[in-house]
Structures are given as structure tokens and as C-alpha cells.
N, CA, C, O and the ligand as a Tripos MOL2 file, in Angstrom:
@<TRIPOS>MOLECULE
protein
  253   251    64     0     0
PROTEIN
NO_CHARGES

@<TRIPOS>ATOM
      1 N         -10.1440   55.6100  -75.0540 N.3       1 MET1
      2 CA        -10.8850   56.7130  -75.6980 C.3       1 MET1
      3 C         -12.1900   56.9770  -74.9660 C.2       1 MET1
      4 O         -13.0060   56.0720  -74.7940 O.2       1 MET1
      5 N         -12.3820   58.1930  -74.5440 N.am      2 THR2
      6 CA        -13.6310   58.5470  -73.8780 C.3       2 THR2
      7 C         -14.3570   59.6360  -74.6400 C.2       2 THR2
      8 O         -15.2240   60.3070  -74.0810 O.2       2 THR2
      9 N         -14.0180   59.8230  -75.9160 N.am      3 GLY3
     10 CA        -14.6760   60.8580  -76.7010 C.3       3 GLY3
     11 C         -13.9880   62.1850  -76.5100 C.2       3 GLY3
     12 O         -12.9670   62.2680  -75.8280 O.2       3 GLY3
     13 N         -14.5440   63.2380  -77.1140 N.am      4 PRO4
     14 CA        -13.9100   64.5500  -77.0750 C.3       4 PRO4
     15 C         -13.7060   65.0410  -75.6520 C.2       4 PRO4
     16 O         -12.6580   65.6060  -75.3430 O.2       4 PRO4
     17 N         -14.6910   64.8370  -74.7740 N.am      5 LYS5
     18 CA        -14.5180   65.1880  -73.3650 C.3       5 LYS5
     19 C         -15.4640   64.3460  -72.5340 C.2       5 LYS5
     20 O         -16.5340   63.9530  -73.0000 O.2       5 LYS5
     21 N         -15.0670   64.0720  -71.3020 N.am      6 ALA6
     22 CA        -15.9200   63.2820  -70.4230 C.3       6 ALA6
     23 C         -17.0640   64.1560  -69.9390 C.2       6 ALA6
     24 O         -16.8900   65.0240  -69.0830 O.2       6 ALA6
     25 N         -18.2160   63.9110  -70.4950 N.am      7 ASP7
     26 CA        -19.4000   64.6860  -70.1550 C.3       7 ASP7
     27 C         -20.2810   63.8330  -69.2430 C.2       7 ASP7
     28 O         -20.8670   62.8470  -69.6880 O.2       7 ASP7
     29 N         -20.3740   64.2130  -67.9650 N.am      8 PRO8
     30 CA        -21.0860   63.3750  -66.9940 C.3       8 PRO8
     31 C         -22.5370   63.1000  -67.3910 C.2       8 PRO8
     32 O         -23.0480   62.0010  -67.1730 O.2       8 PRO8
     33 N         -23.1880   64.0890  -67.9670 N.am      9 LEU9
     34 CA        -24.5890   63.9260  -68.3550 C.3       9 LEU9
     35 C         -24.7190   62.9140  -69.4950 C.2       9 LEU9
     36 O         -25.6250   62.0810  -69.5120 O.2       9 LEU9
     37 N         -23.7990   63.0080  -70.4340 N.am     10 TYR10
     38 CA        -23.7890   62.0890  -71.5700 C.3      10 TYR10
     39 C         -23.4160   60.6770  -71.1180 C.2      10 TYR10
     40 O         -24.0000   59.6940  -71.5720 O.2      10 TYR10
     41 N         -22.4360   60.5930  -70.2180 N.am     11 VAL11
     42 CA        -22.0170   59.2960  -69.6830 C.3      11 VAL11
     43 C         -23.1750   58.6220  -68.9540 C.2      11 VAL11
     44 O         -23.3880   57.4180  -69.0970 O.2      11 VAL11
     45 N         -23.9200   59.4010  -68.1740 N.am     12 ARG12
     46 CA        -25.0660   58.8490  -67.4560 C.3      12 ARG12
     47 C         -26.1410   58.3940  -68.4400 C.2      12 ARG12
     48 O         -26.7670   57.3490  -68.2580 O.2      12 ARG12
     49 N         -26.3410   59.1870  -69.4720 N.am     13 TYR13
     50 CA        -27.3090   58.8510  -70.5200 C.3      13 TYR13
     51 C         -26.9550   57.5110  -71.1630 C.2      13 TYR13
     52 O         -27.8160   56.6460  -71.3190 O.2      13 TYR13
     53 N         -25.6960   57.3440  -71.5340 N.am     14 MET14
     54 CA        -25.2530   56.1070  -72.1870 C.3      14 MET14
     55 C         -25.2620   54.9160  -71.2320 C.2      14 MET14
     56 O         -25.6290   53.8060  -71.6170 O.2      14 MET14
     57 N         -24.8550   55.1540  -69.9790 N.am     15 THR15
     58 CA        -24.8070   54.0670  -68.9980 C.3      15 THR15
     59 C         -26.2040   53.5500  -68.6890 C.2      15 THR15
     60 O         -26.4320   52.3410  -68.6570 O.2      15 THR15
     61 N         -27.1420   54.4710  -68.4610 N.am     16 THR16
     62 CA        -28.5060   54.0510  -68.1440 C.3      16 THR16
     63 C         -29.1720   53.4570  -69.3800 C.2      16 THR16
     64 O         -29.9930   52.5470  -69.2700 O.2      16 THR16
     65 N         -28.8160   53.9760  -70.5630 N.am     17 PHE17
     66 CA        -29.3540   53.4240  -71.8030 C.3      17 PHE17
     67 C         -28.9670   51.9610  -71.9400 C.2      17 PHE17
     68 O         -29.8130   51.1220  -72.2480 O.2      17 PHE17
     69 N         -27.7000   51.6490  -71.7140 N.am     18 SER18
     70 CA        -27.2790   50.2650  -71.9050 C.3      18 SER18
     71 C         -27.8550   49.3660  -70.8190 C.2      18 SER18
     72 O         -28.2220   48.2260  -71.1040 O.2      18 SER18
     73 N         -27.9430   49.8510  -69.5800 N.am     19 ALA19
     74 CA        -28.5430   49.0370  -68.5110 C.3      19 ALA19
     75 C         -30.0040   48.7330  -68.8280 C.2      19 ALA19
     76 O         -30.4580   47.5970  -68.6880 O.2      19 ALA19
     77 N         -30.7280   49.7580  -69.2540 N.am     20 SER20
     78 CA        -32.1430   49.5990  -69.5850 C.3      20 SER20
     79 C         -32.3280   48.6720  -70.7840 C.2      20 SER20
     80 O         -33.1990   47.8020  -70.7780 O.2      20 SER20
     81 N         -31.5100   48.8650  -71.8010 N.am     21 THR21
     82 CA        -31.6200   48.0630  -73.0280 C.3      21 THR21
     83 C         -31.2590   46.5970  -72.7870 C.2      21 THR21
     84 O         -31.9500   45.6920  -73.2540 O.2      21 THR21
     85 N         -30.1730   46.3790  -72.0540 N.am     22 LEU22
     86 CA        -29.7560   45.0120  -71.7660 C.3      22 LEU22
     87 C         -30.8100   44.2850  -70.9450 C.2      22 LEU22
     88 O         -31.0910   43.1110  -71.1860 O.2      22 LEU22
     89 N         -31.3940   44.9810  -69.9780 N.am     23 HIS23
     90 CA        -32.4390   44.3510  -69.1720 C.3      23 HIS23
     91 C         -33.6530   44.0270  -70.0450 C.2      23 HIS23
     92 O         -34.1730   42.9120  -70.0060 O.2      23 HIS23
     93 N         -34.0910   44.9900  -70.8160 N.am     24 ARG24
     94 CA        -35.2960   44.7990  -71.6170 C.3      24 ARG24
     95 C         -35.1410   43.6230  -72.5970 C.2      24 ARG24
     96 O         -36.0770   42.8660  -72.8530 O.2      24 ARG24
     97 N         -33.9240   43.5060  -73.1300 N.am     25 ARG25
     98 CA        -33.6470   42.4510  -74.1020 C.3      25 ARG25
     99 C         -33.8850   41.0610  -73.5080 C.2      25 ARG25
    100 O         -34.2480   40.1220  -74.2150 O.2      25 ARG25
    101 N         -33.6700   40.9510  -72.1810 N.am     26 ALA26
    102 CA        -33.7600   39.6450  -71.5240 C.3      26 ALA26
    103 C         -35.0460   39.4960  -70.7200 C.2      26 ALA26
    104 O         -35.2350   38.4840  -70.0450 O.2      26 ALA26
    105 N         -35.9190   40.4700  -70.7780 N.am     27 CYS27
    106 CA        -37.0720   40.4780  -69.8850 C.3      27 CYS27
    107 C         -38.3850   40.6060  -70.6710 C.2      27 CYS27
    108 O         -38.6550   41.6280  -71.3030 O.2      27 CYS27
    109 N         -39.1870   39.5440  -70.6120 N.am     28 GLN28
    110 CA        -40.4390   39.5130  -71.3730 C.3      28 GLN28
    111 C         -41.4290   40.6090  -70.9380 C.2      28 GLN28
    112 O         -41.9330   41.3320  -71.7970 O.2      28 GLN28
    113 N         -41.7240   40.7560  -69.6360 N.am     29 PRO29
    114 CA        -42.6720   41.8000  -69.2310 C.3      29 PRO29
    115 C         -42.2440   43.1980  -69.6810 C.2      29 PRO29
    116 O         -43.0700   43.9840  -70.1440 O.2      29 PRO29
    117 N         -40.9650   43.5020  -69.5460 N.am     30 CYS30
    118 CA        -40.4790   44.8250  -69.9550 C.3      30 CYS30
    119 C         -40.6130   45.0130  -71.4680 C.2      30 CYS30
    120 O         -40.8940   46.1170  -71.9330 O.2      30 CYS30
    121 N         -40.4140   43.9400  -72.2340 N.am     31 GLN31
    122 CA        -40.5910   44.0320  -73.6850 C.3      31 GLN31
    123 C         -42.0440   44.3350  -74.0380 C.2      31 GLN31
    124 O         -42.3350   44.9660  -75.0530 O.2      31 GLN31
    125 N         -42.9480   43.8710  -73.1770 N.am     32 ASN32
    126 CA        -44.3680   44.0920  -73.4240 C.3      32 ASN32
    127 C         -44.8930   45.3750  -72.7810 C.2      32 ASN32
    128 O         -46.1020   45.5990  -72.7100 O.2      32 ASN32
    129 N         -43.9620   46.2150  -72.3130 N.am     33 GLY33
    130 CA        -44.3580   47.4960  -71.7620 C.3      33 GLY33
    131 C         -44.8670   47.4160  -70.3330 C.2      33 GLY33
    132 O         -45.4080   48.3880  -69.8050 O.2      33 GLY33
    133 N         -44.6910   46.2390  -69.6990 N.am     34 GLN34
    134 CA        -45.0880   46.1000  -68.2940 C.3      34 GLN34
    135 C         -43.8290   45.9440  -67.4740 C.2      34 GLN34
    136 O         -43.4140   44.8310  -67.1510 O.2      34 GLN34
    137 N         -43.2210   47.0770  -67.1380 N.am     35 ASP35
    138 CA        -41.9280   47.0490  -66.4660 C.3      35 ASP35
    139 C         -41.9780   46.2340  -65.1890 C.2      35 ASP35
    140 O         -42.8410   46.4410  -64.3360 O.2      35 ASP35
    141 N         -41.0350   45.2970  -65.0680 N.am     36 CYS36
    142 CA        -40.9870   44.4630  -63.8750 C.3      36 CYS36
    143 C         -40.3330   45.2440  -62.7350 C.2      36 CYS36
    144 O         -39.8800   46.3760  -62.9060 O.2      36 CYS36
    145 N         -40.3000   44.5950  -61.5600 N.am     37 GLU37
    146 CA        -39.8080   45.2710  -60.3660 C.3      37 GLU37
    147 C         -38.3490   45.6900  -60.4890 C.2      37 GLU37
    148 O         -37.9790   46.7740  -60.0380 O.2      37 GLU37
    149 N         -37.5170   44.8460  -61.0920 N.am     38 SER38
    150 CA        -36.1020   45.2060  -61.2090 C.3      38 SER38
    151 C         -35.8410   46.0530  -62.4470 C.2      38 SER38
    152 O         -34.8520   46.7840  -62.4940 O.2      38 SER38
    153 N         -36.7080   45.9660  -63.4480 N.am     39 GLY39
    154 CA        -36.5020   46.7510  -64.6570 C.3      39 GLY39
    155 C         -36.9780   48.1860  -64.5210 C.2      39 GLY39
    156 O         -36.3730   49.0960  -65.0880 O.2      39 GLY39
    157 N         -38.0540   48.3980  -63.7760 N.am     40 ALA40
    158 CA        -38.6580   49.7380  -63.6790 C.3      40 ALA40
    159 C         -37.6620   50.8290  -63.2900 C.2      40 ALA40
    160 O         -37.6330   51.8760  -63.9360 O.2      40 ALA40
    161 N         -36.8320   50.6170  -62.2410 N.am     41 PRO41
    162 CA        -35.8590   51.6700  -61.8880 C.3      41 PRO41
    163 C         -34.8480   51.9410  -62.9950 C.2      41 PRO41
    164 O         -34.4090   53.0760  -63.1800 O.2      41 PRO41
    165 N         -34.4780   50.8820  -63.7370 N.am     42 LEU42
    166 CA        -33.5080   51.0520  -64.8330 C.3      42 LEU42
    167 C         -34.1080   51.8960  -65.9510 C.2      42 LEU42
    168 O         -33.4590   52.8000  -66.4780 O.2      42 LEU42
    169 N         -35.3530   51.5920  -66.3080 N.am     43 HIS43
    170 CA        -35.9980   52.3340  -67.3870 C.3      43 HIS43
    171 C         -36.2890   53.7710  -66.9740 C.2      43 HIS43
    172 O         -36.2180   54.6930  -67.7860 O.2      43 HIS43
    173 N         -36.6210   53.9430  -65.6870 N.am     44 LYS44
    174 CA        -36.8980   55.2770  -65.1770 C.3      44 LYS44
    175 C         -35.6270   56.1090  -65.1390 C.2      44 LYS44
    176 O         -35.6360   57.2890  -65.4890 O.2      44 LYS44
    177 N         -34.5180   55.4810  -64.7050 N.am     45 ALA45
    178 CA        -33.2320   56.1780  -64.6670 C.3      45 ALA45
    179 C         -32.8200   56.6060  -66.0720 C.2      45 ALA45
    180 O         -32.3030   57.7050  -66.2720 O.2      45 ALA45
    181 N         -33.0570   55.7200  -67.0440 N.am     46 PHE46
    182 CA        -32.7320   56.0570  -68.4210 C.3      46 PHE46
    183 C         -33.6030   57.2050  -68.9090 C.2      46 PHE46
    184 O         -33.1000   58.1390  -69.5340 O.2      46 PHE46
    185 N         -34.9110   57.1490  -68.6330 N.am     47 ALA47
    186 CA        -35.8140   58.2220  -69.0650 C.3      47 ALA47
    187 C         -35.3890   59.5640  -68.4750 C.2      47 ALA47
    188 O         -35.3930   60.5850  -69.1630 O.2      47 ALA47
    189 N         -35.0240   59.5520  -67.1930 N.am     48 ASN48
    190 CA        -34.5840   60.7830  -66.5350 C.3      48 ASN48
    191 C         -33.2930   61.3140  -67.1440 C.2      48 ASN48
    192 O         -33.1620   62.5110  -67.4000 O.2      48 ASN48
    193 N         -32.3360   60.4100  -67.3760 N.am     49 ALA49
    194 CA        -31.0560   60.8200  -67.9500 C.3      49 ALA49
    195 C         -31.2490   61.3560  -69.3650 C.2      49 ALA49
    196 O         -30.6160   62.3350  -69.7610 O.2      49 ALA49
    197 N         -32.1310   60.7020  -70.1210 N.am     50 GLN50
    198 CA        -32.4070   61.1420  -71.4860 C.3      50 GLN50
    199 C         -33.0520   62.5270  -71.4830 C.2      50 GLN50
    200 O         -32.6660   63.4040  -72.2560 O.2      50 GLN50
    201 N         -34.0420   62.7130  -70.6010 N.am     51 ASP51
    202 CA        -34.6920   64.0190  -70.4840 C.3      51 ASP51
    203 C         -33.6810   65.1130  -70.1750 C.2      51 ASP51
    204 O         -33.6780   66.1710  -70.8050 O.2      51 ASP51
    205 N         -32.8170   64.8430  -69.1910 N.am     52 ALA52
    206 CA        -31.8310   65.8410  -68.7760 C.3      52 ALA52
    207 C         -30.8670   66.1530  -69.9150 C.2      52 ALA52
    208 O         -30.5310   67.3110  -70.1610 O.2      52 ALA52
    209 N         -30.4310   65.1070  -70.6030 N.am     53 TYR53
    210 CA        -29.4720   65.2900  -71.6880 C.3      53 TYR53
    211 C         -30.1040   66.0590  -72.8420 C.2      53 TYR53
    212 O         -29.5160   67.0130  -73.3520 O.2      53 TYR53
    213 N         -31.3020   65.6440  -73.2540 N.am     54 LEU54
    214 CA        -31.9610   66.2930  -74.3880 C.3      54 LEU54
    215 C         -32.3790   67.7210  -74.0450 C.2      54 LEU54
    216 O         -32.3290   68.6110  -74.8940 O.2      54 LEU54
    217 N         -32.7920   67.9320  -72.7950 N.am     55 ALA55
    218 CA        -33.1630   69.2870  -72.3740 C.3      55 ALA55
    219 C         -31.9680   70.2210  -72.4780 C.2      55 ALA55
    220 O         -32.0900   71.3660  -72.9130 O.2      55 ALA55
    221 N         -30.8160   69.7140  -72.0730 N.am     56 ARG56
    222 CA        -29.6170   70.5450  -72.1640 C.3      56 ARG56
    223 C         -29.2380   70.7780  -73.6220 C.2      56 ARG56
    224 O         -28.8250   71.8780  -73.9920 O.2      56 ARG56
    225 N         -29.3800   69.7330  -74.4580 N.am     57 GLN57
    226 CA        -29.0570   69.9040  -75.8740 C.3      57 GLN57
    227 C         -29.9080   71.0110  -76.5060 C.2      57 GLN57
    228 O         -29.3880   71.8620  -77.2280 O.2      57 GLN57
    229 N         -31.2270   70.9960  -76.2300 N.am     58 SER58
    230 CA        -32.0910   71.9860  -76.8730 C.3      58 SER58
    231 C         -31.8900   73.3610  -76.2500 C.2      58 SER58
    232 O         -32.0750   74.3750  -76.9230 O.2      58 SER58
    233 N         -31.5140   73.4110  -74.9760 N.am     59 ALA59
    234 CA        -31.1920   74.6940  -74.3470 C.3      59 ALA59
    235 C         -29.9640   75.3020  -75.0070 C.2      59 ALA59
    236 O         -29.8880   76.5110  -75.2240 O.2      59 ALA59
    237 N         -28.9980   74.4320  -75.3220 N.am     60 LYS60
    238 CA        -27.7710   74.8760  -75.9600 C.3      60 LYS60
    239 C         -28.0540   75.4210  -77.3620 C.2      60 LYS60
    240 O         -27.4870   76.4280  -77.7840 O.2      60 LYS60
    241 N         -28.9510   74.7210  -78.0710 N.am     61 ARG61
    242 CA        -29.2590   75.1210  -79.4450 C.3      61 ARG61
    243 C         -29.9600   76.4880  -79.4690 C.2      61 ARG61
    244 O         -29.7810   77.2790  -80.3950 O.2      61 ARG61
    245 N         -30.7660   76.7450  -78.4200 N.am     62 ARG62
    246 CA        -31.5390   77.9880  -78.3950 C.3      62 ARG62
    247 C         -30.6540   79.2050  -78.1340 C.2      62 ARG62
    248 O         -30.9330   80.2980  -78.6280 O.2      62 ARG62
    249 N         -29.5940   79.0150  -77.3630 N.am     63 SER63
    250 CA        -28.7790   80.1620  -76.9790 C.3      63 SER63
    251 C         -27.8040   80.5830  -78.0600 C.2      63 SER63
    252 O         -27.0510   81.5380  -77.8740 O.2      63 SER63
    253 ZN        -37.8830   43.6140  -66.5990 Zn       64 ZN64
@<TRIPOS>BOND
     1     1     2 1
     2     2     3 1
     3     3     4 2
     4     3     5 am
     5     5     6 1
     6     6     7 1
     7     7     8 2
     8     7     9 am
     9     9    10 1
    10    10    11 1
    11    11    12 2
    12    11    13 am
    13    13    14 1
    14    14    15 1
    15    15    16 2
    16    15    17 am
    17    17    18 1
    18    18    19 1
    19    19    20 2
    20    19    21 am
    21    21    22 1
    22    22    23 1
    23    23    24 2
    24    23    25 am
    25    25    26 1
    26    26    27 1
    27    27    28 2
    28    27    29 am
    29    29    30 1
    30    30    31 1
    31    31    32 2
    32    31    33 am
    33    33    34 1
    34    34    35 1
    35    35    36 2
    36    35    37 am
    37    37    38 1
    38    38    39 1
    39    39    40 2
    40    39    41 am
    41    41    42 1
    42    42    43 1
    43    43    44 2
    44    43    45 am
    45    45    46 1
    46    46    47 1
    47    47    48 2
    48    47    49 am
    49    49    50 1
    50    50    51 1
    51    51    52 2
    52    51    53 am
    53    53    54 1
    54    54    55 1
    55    55    56 2
    56    55    57 am
    57    57    58 1
    58    58    59 1
    59    59    60 2
    60    59    61 am
    61    61    62 1
    62    62    63 1
    63    63    64 2
    64    63    65 am
    65    65    66 1
    66    66    67 1
    67    67    68 2
    68    67    69 am
    69    69    70 1
    70    70    71 1
    71    71    72 2
    72    71    73 am
    73    73    74 1
    74    74    75 1
    75    75    76 2
    76    75    77 am
    77    77    78 1
    78    78    79 1
    79    79    80 2
    80    79    81 am
    81    81    82 1
    82    82    83 1
    83    83    84 2
    84    83    85 am
    85    85    86 1
    86    86    87 1
    87    87    88 2
    88    87    89 am
    89    89    90 1
    90    90    91 1
    91    91    92 2
    92    91    93 am
    93    93    94 1
    94    94    95 1
    95    95    96 2
    96    95    97 am
    97    97    98 1
    98    98    99 1
    99    99   100 2
   100    99   101 am
   101   101   102 1
   102   102   103 1
   103   103   104 2
   104   103   105 am
   105   105   106 1
   106   106   107 1
   107   107   108 2
   108   107   109 am
   109   109   110 1
   110   110   111 1
   111   111   112 2
   112   111   113 am
   113   113   114 1
   114   114   115 1
   115   115   116 2
   116   115   117 am
   117   117   118 1
   118   118   119 1
   119   119   120 2
   120   119   121 am
   121   121   122 1
   122   122   123 1
   123   123   124 2
   124   123   125 am
   125   125   126 1
   126   126   127 1
   127   127   128 2
   128   127   129 am
   129   129   130 1
   130   130   131 1
   131   131   132 2
   132   131   133 am
   133   133   134 1
   134   134   135 1
   135   135   136 2
   136   135   137 am
   137   137   138 1
   138   138   139 1
   139   139   140 2
   140   139   141 am
   141   141   142 1
   142   142   143 1
   143   143   144 2
   144   143   145 am
   145   145   146 1
   146   146   147 1
   147   147   148 2
   148   147   149 am
   149   149   150 1
   150   150   151 1
   151   151   152 2
   152   151   153 am
   153   153   154 1
   154   154   155 1
   155   155   156 2
   156   155   157 am
   157   157   158 1
   158   158   159 1
   159   159   160 2
   160   159   161 am
   161   161   162 1
   162   162   163 1
   163   163   164 2
   164   163   165 am
   165   165   166 1
   166   166   167 1
   167   167   168 2
   168   167   169 am
   169   169   170 1
   170   170   171 1
   171   171   172 2
   172   171   173 am
   173   173   174 1
   174   174   175 1
   175   175   176 2
   176   175   177 am
   177   177   178 1
   178   178   179 1
   179   179   180 2
   180   179   181 am
   181   181   182 1
   182   182   183 1
   183   183   184 2
   184   183   185 am
   185   185   186 1
   186   186   187 1
   187   187   188 2
   188   187   189 am
   189   189   190 1
   190   190   191 1
   191   191   192 2
   192   191   193 am
   193   193   194 1
   194   194   195 1
   195   195   196 2
   196   195   197 am
   197   197   198 1
   198   198   199 1
   199   199   200 2
   200   199   201 am
   201   201   202 1
   202   202   203 1
   203   203   204 2
   204   203   205 am
   205   205   206 1
   206   206   207 1
   207   207   208 2
   208   207   209 am
   209   209   210 1
   210   210   211 1
   211   211   212 2
   212   211   213 am
   213   213   214 1
   214   214   215 1
   215   215   216 2
   216   215   217 am
   217   217   218 1
   218   218   219 1
   219   219   220 2
   220   219   221 am
   221   221   222 1
   222   222   223 1
   223   223   224 2
   224   223   225 am
   225   225   226 1
   226   226   227 1
   227   227   228 2
   228   227   229 am
   229   229   230 1
   230   230   231 1
   231   231   232 2
   232   231   233 am
   233   233   234 1
   234   234   235 1
   235   235   236 2
   236   235   237 am
   237   237   238 1
   238   238   239 1
   239   239   240 2
   240   239   241 am
   241   241   242 1
   242   242   243 1
   243   243   244 2
   244   243   245 am
   245   245   246 1
   246   246   247 1
   247   247   248 2
   248   247   249 am
   249   249   250 1
   250   250   251 1
   251   251   252 2
@<TRIPOS>SUBSTRUCTURE
     1 MET1         2 RESIDUE 1 A MET
     2 THR2         6 RESIDUE 1 A THR
     3 GLY3        10 RESIDUE 1 A GLY
     4 PRO4        14 RESIDUE 1 A PRO
     5 LYS5        18 RESIDUE 1 A LYS
     6 ALA6        22 RESIDUE 1 A ALA
     7 ASP7        26 RESIDUE 1 A ASP
     8 PRO8        30 RESIDUE 1 A PRO
     9 LEU9        34 RESIDUE 1 A LEU
    10 TYR10       38 RESIDUE 1 A TYR
    11 VAL11       42 RESIDUE 1 A VAL
    12 ARG12       46 RESIDUE 1 A ARG
    13 TYR13       50 RESIDUE 1 A TYR
    14 MET14       54 RESIDUE 1 A MET
    15 THR15       58 RESIDUE 1 A THR
    16 THR16       62 RESIDUE 1 A THR
    17 PHE17       66 RESIDUE 1 A PHE
    18 SER18       70 RESIDUE 1 A SER
    19 ALA19       74 RESIDUE 1 A ALA
    20 SER20       78 RESIDUE 1 A SER
    21 THR21       82 RESIDUE 1 A THR
    22 LEU22       86 RESIDUE 1 A LEU
    23 HIS23       90 RESIDUE 1 A HIS
    24 ARG24       94 RESIDUE 1 A ARG
    25 ARG25       98 RESIDUE 1 A ARG
    26 ALA26      102 RESIDUE 1 A ALA
    27 CYS27      106 RESIDUE 1 A CYS
    28 GLN28      110 RESIDUE 1 A GLN
    29 PRO29      114 RESIDUE 1 A PRO
    30 CYS30      118 RESIDUE 1 A CYS
    31 GLN31      122 RESIDUE 1 A GLN
    32 ASN32      126 RESIDUE 1 A ASN
    33 GLY33      130 RESIDUE 1 A GLY
    34 GLN34      134 RESIDUE 1 A GLN
    35 ASP35      138 RESIDUE 1 A ASP
    36 CYS36      142 RESIDUE 1 A CYS
    37 GLU37      146 RESIDUE 1 A GLU
    38 SER38      150 RESIDUE 1 A SER
    39 GLY39      154 RESIDUE 1 A GLY
    40 ALA40      158 RESIDUE 1 A ALA
    41 PRO41      162 RESIDUE 1 A PRO
    42 LEU42      166 RESIDUE 1 A LEU
    43 HIS43      170 RESIDUE 1 A HIS
    44 LYS44      174 RESIDUE 1 A LYS
    45 ALA45      178 RESIDUE 1 A ALA
    46 PHE46      182 RESIDUE 1 A PHE
    47 ALA47      186 RESIDUE 1 A ALA
    48 ASN48      190 RESIDUE 1 A ASN
    49 ALA49      194 RESIDUE 1 A ALA
    50 GLN50      198 RESIDUE 1 A GLN
    51 ASP51      202 RESIDUE 1 A ASP
    52 ALA52      206 RESIDUE 1 A ALA
    53 TYR53      210 RESIDUE 1 A TYR
    54 LEU54      214 RESIDUE 1 A LEU
    55 ALA55      218 RESIDUE 1 A ALA
    56 ARG56      222 RESIDUE 1 A ARG
    57 GLN57      226 RESIDUE 1 A GLN
    58 SER58      230 RESIDUE 1 A SER
    59 ALA59      234 RESIDUE 1 A ALA
    60 LYS60      238 RESIDUE 1 A LYS
    61 ARG61      242 RESIDUE 1 A ARG
    62 ARG62      246 RESIDUE 1 A ARG
    63 SER63      250 RESIDUE 1 A SER
    64 ZN64       253 GROUP 0 **** ****
């Protein structure tokens, strides 16, 4: 099951979310808001994917 349709933007959002979350769960500096060297790219990728996904969602709602 991959949901109603394979949406690349949504898939990226979920993939980066889980990578970021799993890392943060095991990483003290990242939990304290001081992203470590290996965590920073994961959190940034998630933030970017989230922005892109949410931007598209609100664009869709407006039209
Ligand atoms: Zn970290």
C-alpha cells in the first residue's frame, strides 16, 4: 500500500521527516536545538520538504 497515489513531494516529506526524527531521538545536541554535523542536513532537508509540501497544499486550497 502506497496510499491513494505515489506523490513524490509527500514521499520526500515523510522520508525526510522520519530521518530527521529518528536522528533527533538518538542525538542529545539536536534535541537541545544545537544541530550536530550529521543531523543538520537531515533537519534542513526535512524543513525544505515540509515547506515545499505545505506551500503546495496552501496553493491548492487557494485555487
Ligand atoms: Zn544530531
